[in-house]
C-alpha positions in Angstrom: 0.0 0.0 0.0 1.5 3.4 -1.0 2.0 6.0 1.6 0.0 9.2 1.1 1.3 12.6 1.9 -0.7 14.2 4.7 -0.4 18.0 5.4 -1.9 19.4 8.6 -2.3 23.0 9.6 -2.8 22.9 13.4 -5.1 25.3 15.4 -3.8 28.7 16.3 -1.3 28.5 19.1 -1.6 30.7 22.3 1.8 32.0 21.2 0.4 32.9 17.8 0.7 31.2 14.4 -0.2 27.7 13.3 2.1 24.7 13.4 2.5 23.1 10.0 3.3 19.4 9.8 3.6 16.9 7.0 3.7 13.1 6.9 5.3 11.6 3.7 7.1 8.4 2.9 6.7 7.2 6.5 8.3 10.3 8.0 6.7 13.0 10.1 8.2 16.5 9.8 7.4 19.8 11.5 7.8 22.4 8.8 7.4 25.4 11.2 5.0 27.9 12.5 3.0 29.8 9.9 1.5 33.3 10.5 -0.2 33.5 7.1 -1.1 31.5 4.0 2.1 32.8 2.4 4.1 31.2 5.2 2.3 27.8 4.5 3.1 28.1 0.8 6.8 28.8 1.5 7.1 25.9 3.9 5.5 23.5 1.4 7.7 24.9 -1.4 10.8 24.2 0.6 9.5 20.7 1.3 9.1 20.1 -2.5 5.3 20.4 -2.4 4.8 23.7 -4.3 1.7 22.7 -6.3 -0.5 22.2 -3.2 -3.8 24.1 -3.1 -4.4 25.8 0.2 -8.2 25.8 0.0 -10.3 23.9 2.5 -11.2 21.4 -0.3 -7.6 20.8 -1.1 -5.3 18.1 0.3 -4.5 20.0 3.5 -6.3 19.2 6.7 -7.1 22.5 8.5 -7.6 22.0 12.2 -9.3 24.8 14.2 -10.4 26.8 11.2 -9.6 27.1 7.5 -7.1 29.2 5.6 -8.7 32.5 6.7 -8.1 31.8 10.5 -4.8 33.2 11.8 -5.7 34.5 15.3 -7.2 32.7 18.3 -10.5 34.6 18.1 -12.7 32.4 15.8 
């Protein structure tokens, strides 16, 4: 069975920003803390995943709000 890439944007942290993680080829990686969709795009580009759609209907699992949520007051 082939391993699928899973990208997760975690809920907003009390410290600000959203943790971005990826699971691919059996490896989990923390890509960093994003403060905007542009940060997410840059992290994914650096990980070789530059063609990923950031929308809620794309391959990313958005936890604690979609791509428009970047503060703790949702």
